[in-house]
C-alpha positions in Angstrom: 0.0 0.0 0.0 1.4 3.4 -1.0 -0.4 5.4 1.6 -0.8 5.4 5.4 -3.7 7.9 5.5 -2.0 10.5 7.6 -2.4 13.6 5.5 -2.2 15.1 2.0 1.6 15.4 2.1 1.7 11.7 1.2 0.3 12.7 -2.2 2.8 15.6 -2.4 5.6 13.0 -1.9 4.2 10.7 -4.6 3.9 13.6 -7.0 7.4 14.9 -6.1 6.2 18.2 -4.8 8.5 19.8 -2.2 7.2 19.7 1.3 8.0 22.6 3.7 7.3 23.1 7.4 4.4 25.4 6.7 0.9 23.9 6.2 -0.4 26.9 4.3 2.4 26.7 1.8 2.0 23.0 1.3 -1.8 23.4 0.8 -1.3 26.1 -1.8 1.3 23.9 -3.6 -1.2 21.1 -3.7 -4.0 23.4 -4.9 -1.7 24.8 -7.6 -0.6 21.3 -8.7 -4.2 20.0 -8.9 -5.3 23.1 -10.9 -2.4 22.5 -13.3 -3.4 18.9 -14.0 -7.1 19.5 -14.1 -7.3 19.4 -17.8 -4.4 17.2 -18.7 -3.5 14.3 -16.3 -6.8 13.9 -14.6 -7.0 10.1 -14.9 -3.7 9.3 -13.2 -4.1 12.0 -10.5 -7.7 11.1 -9.8 -6.6 7.4 -9.4 -4.0 8.5 -6.9 -6.5 10.6 -5.1 -9.1 7.8 -4.9 -6.4 5.4 -3.6 -5.4 7.9 -0.9 -9.0 8.7 0.0 -9.7 5.0 0.5 -6.9 4.8 3.1 -7.9 8.2 4.6 -11.5 7.0 4.9 -10.4 3.8 6.8 -8.2 5.8 9.2 -10.9 8.4 9.7 -13.5 5.8 10.7 -11.7 5.3 13.9 -10.9 8.9 14.9 -13.2 11.5 13.3 -16.4 12.1 11.5 -15.0 12.7 8.0 -15.1 9.1 6.8 -18.4 9.5 4.9 -17.1 12.6 3.2 -14.0 10.8 2.0 -16.1 7.9 0.8 -18.4 10.2 -1.1 -15.6 12.1 -2.6 -13.9 8.9 -3.7 -17.1 7.7 -5.4 -17.4 10.8 -7.7 -17.3 9.4 -11.2 -15.9 12.4 -13.0 -12.2 12.7 -12.5 -12.3 16.5 -13.1 -15.0 16.9 -10.5 -13.1 14.9 -8.0 -10.0 17.0 -8.5 -12.0 20.2 -8.2 -13.5 19.0 -4.9 -10.1 17.9 -3.6 -8.8 21.5 -4.3 -11.5 22.8 -2.0 -11.0 20.1 0.7 -7.2 19.7 0.8 -6.8 21.4 4.2 -9.1 18.8 5.8 -7.3 15.8 4.3 -5.6 14.5 7.4 -6.3 12.1 10.3 
């Protein structure tokens, strides 16, 4: 399994995005990256997101109330819509 379900920086590592000690900067890097791939690499990125969200959902079931949100997000059929929603929710993607 590629992910542990801790937070969105696992995706940053996978996508070779530099991680800094500032959550706001990391979140903005993720948003910028996702906006950049929105109309080009959606299938691969959406697949990575769904895989991460499945692990995040499992972790969230035990410690917070976000599990249904991650499940619903993962089940969005449109890759572009999934990525757009992830842009909005990136700061909540942690357990």
